[in-house]
C-alpha positions in Angstrom: 150.2 102.8 14.3 149.2 101.8 17.8 150.7 98.5 18.9 148.5 95.7 20.3 150.5 95.8 23.6 149.7 99.6 24.0 146.0 99.0 23.4 145.9 96.7 26.4 148.3 98.2 28.9 147.6 98.1 32.7 146.3 101.6 33.0 143.7 101.0 30.3 142.6 97.7 31.9 142.5 99.5 35.3 140.1 102.0 33.9 138.0 99.2 32.4 138.0 97.5 35.8 136.9 100.7 37.6 134.1 101.4 35.1 133.0 97.8 35.2 133.0 97.9 39.0 130.9 101.0 39.1 128.5 99.4 36.6 128.5 96.2 38.7 127.9 98.3 41.9 124.8 99.9 40.3 123.7 96.4 39.2 124.3 95.0 42.7 122.3 97.8 44.2 119.5 97.1 41.8 119.7 93.4 42.8 119.1 94.4 46.4 116.1 96.5 45.4 114.8 93.7 43.2 115.4 91.2 46.1 113.2 93.3 48.4 110.6 93.7 45.7 110.6 90.0 44.9 110.2 89.1 48.6 107.3 91.4 49.2 105.4 91.6 45.9 102.8 89.0 45.0 103.0 86.9 41.8 99.7 88.4 40.7 101.1 91.9 40.9 104.2 90.8 38.9 102.0 89.4 36.2 99.8 92.5 36.1 103.0 94.7 35.9 104.6 92.6 33.1 101.3 92.6 31.1 101.1 96.4 31.5 104.8 96.9 30.5 104.6 94.6 27.5 101.1 95.4 26.2 102.4 97.7 23.4 105.1 95.3 22.4 102.6 92.4 22.1 100.3 94.6 20.1 103.1 95.4 17.7 104.7 91.9 17.6 103.0 89.0 19.4 106.2 87.0 19.0 108.6 89.5 20.6 111.4 87.5 22.3 111.9 89.7 25.4 108.2 90.3 26.1 107.5 86.6 25.8 110.4 85.7 28.0 109.2 88.1 30.7 105.6 86.8 30.5 106.7 83.2 30.5 109.0 83.8 33.5 106.3 85.5 35.6 103.6 82.9 34.6 105.8 80.0 35.8 107.1 81.6 38.9 106.3 79.6 42.0 106.2 81.1 45.5 109.3 79.0 46.4 111.2 80.2 43.4 110.1 83.8 44.1 111.4 83.6 47.7 114.6 81.8 46.6 115.2 84.6 44.0 114.5 87.3 46.6 117.0 85.8 49.1 119.6 85.1 46.3 119.3 88.6 44.9 119.7 90.2 48.3 122.7 88.1 49.3 124.3 88.4 45.9 123.8 92.2 45.8 125.0 92.8 49.3 128.1 90.6 49.1 129.1 92.1 45.7 128.6 95.7 47.0 130.9 95.0 49.9 133.6 93.4 47.7 133.3 96.1 45.1 133.8 98.8 47.8 137.0 97.1 48.8 138.2 96.7 45.2 137.5 100.4 44.4 139.6 101.3 47.5 142.4 99.0 46.1 142.7 97.0 49.4 145.0 94.2 48.3 143.4 91.4 50.4 140.0 92.0 48.8 141.3 90.8 45.4 141.8 87.1 46.2 138.7 87.1 48.4 136.7 88.7 45.5 138.0 86.2 43.0 137.0 83.3 45.2 133.5 84.7 45.8 133.1 85.7 42.1 134.3 82.2 41.1 131.7 80.6 43.5 129.0 82.8 42.1 130.0 82.0 38.5 130.0 78.2 39.3 126.7 78.4 41.1 125.1 80.5 38.3 126.4 77.9 35.8 124.8 75.2 37.8 121.5 77.1 38.2 121.5 77.8 34.4 121.2 74.0 33.8 117.8 74.2 35.5 116.5 77.5 34.4 118.1 78.3 31.0 117.6 81.9 31.9 119.1 84.4 29.5 119.3 86.9 32.4 121.4 84.5 34.4 123.8 84.1 31.5 124.2 87.8 31.2 124.9 88.2 34.9 127.4 85.3 34.7 129.1 86.8 31.6 129.6 90.1 33.5 130.9 88.3 36.5 133.5 86.4 34.3 134.7 89.8 32.9 134.9 91.3 36.4 136.8 88.2 37.6 139.4 88.4 34.8 139.9 92.1 35.3 140.2 91.6 39.0 142.8 89.0 38.5 144.8 91.3 36.2 144.5 94.2 38.5 145.7 92.1 41.5 148.7 90.9 39.6 149.5 94.5 38.6 149.1 95.9 42.1 151.2 93.1 43.6 154.0 93.6 41.1 153.9 97.4 41.7 154.1 96.8 45.5 157.0 94.4 45.1 158.8 96.9 42.9 158.3 99.6 45.5 159.6 97.3 48.3 162.7 96.4 46.2 163.4 100.1 45.6 163.2 100.9 49.3 
């Protein structure tokens, strides 16, 4: 029988962190692409695109949650909100890619910096959620919380390993 402690040892959590970071890097890159698209694409084009993407879903189920959420979001998107989203996505994606690169290289000073930045993103996204009630924002925030917790664990593990190496020297 596998013990609970063995199921959650540091090497397993390190692997989960690495996989999560790579997933988050792909997501951060897509945020950058979406930020550029949001900045340069007109609201009319977004509406046409969403209607085209969801037409089959609406034909099958006019009450589809995701299709209706997408349509509602695009219909109520102001120019100011679109520009804000573009700038936020660009900044969020670029900062996260930079931090993730440092974490993947296991540079110790990136860990506290990453936790501060992730914590600020989490707090801000929680604040923004009170206005938008966006499911997407909740999902991004949940992933950020998981990454924050895994980063904290990895930082503690690397620091203890570094201290042990210094003590043995």
